[in-house]
C-alpha positions, -999 to 999 in steps of 0.1 A, spaced: 70 33 86 68 37 48 87 66 32 94 77 -4 111 52 -27 100 22 -5 91 -8 -25 58 -23 -16 44 -59 -20 11 -60 -37 -17 -76 -17 -43 -78 -44 -49 -92 -79 -49 -58 -97 -19 -70 -119 9 -50 -103 41 -69 -97 64 -41 -85 55 -7 -72 74 22 -55 61 49 -32 65 84 -46 42 106 -24 25 104 10 -9 121 11 -18 143 41 7 171 40 36 183 19 60 179 48 48 143 58 78 119 57 62 86 69 31 66 64 17 38 86 -12 14 86 -42 27 68 -26 57 52 -30 64 15 1 68 -7 8 74 -43 29 48 -61 43 43 -96 40 8 -112 75 -5 -120 63 -38 -134 28 -51 -142 12 -81 -157 2 -76 -193 -34 -90 -187 -39 -70 -155 -61 -39 -149 -31 -17 -140 -4 -9 -166 33 -2 -165 44 33 -153 9 42 -142 4 64 -111 -18 47 -86 -33 53 -52 -24 26 -25 -37 20 10 -11 5 34 -23 -28 49 9 -43 64 40 -28 77 73 -43 92 75 -15 117 53 -23 147 21 -4 152 8 3 188 -29 -4 194 -50 14 219 -51 -16 242 -14 -15 246 -5 -44 224 16 -42 192 12 -57 157 38 -62 130 41 -81 98 68 -97 77 65 -72 48 53 -38 36 21 -43 16 -5 -23 0 -38 -25 -19 -45 -5 -51 -75 17 -48 -93 42 -71 -102 78 -64 -133 68 -44 -113 45 -21 -127 12 -36 -101 -16 -44 -93 -21 -81 -87 -57 -78 -113 -83 -69 -93 -102 -41 -70 -93 -13 -43 -117 -3 -27 -122 31 -35 -107 65 -48 -72 68 -46 -51 100 -78 -44 118 -70 -6 118 -75 -5 80 
């Protein structure tokens, strides 16, 4: 479960070092995001040579969560961290590589 002010680990090479969730898309009253949900983040720290700059508002899709996620076959999946991939308006990743495991539901 990802909520506002949650710090996310970056799972791609877009140049972001630290980012924080500020909005969860889907509804104005939505409090939590899970695997595959799109959130809006602010970049707290970025690499100077990266694609993304400091204090930029970005869209991120959640690819890993610490909170377990129930699958339709009855099994559960959980990860060691909360991670996301930076995407553009069309839903395409802004980086060229994605690091670490990614859930099948994404």
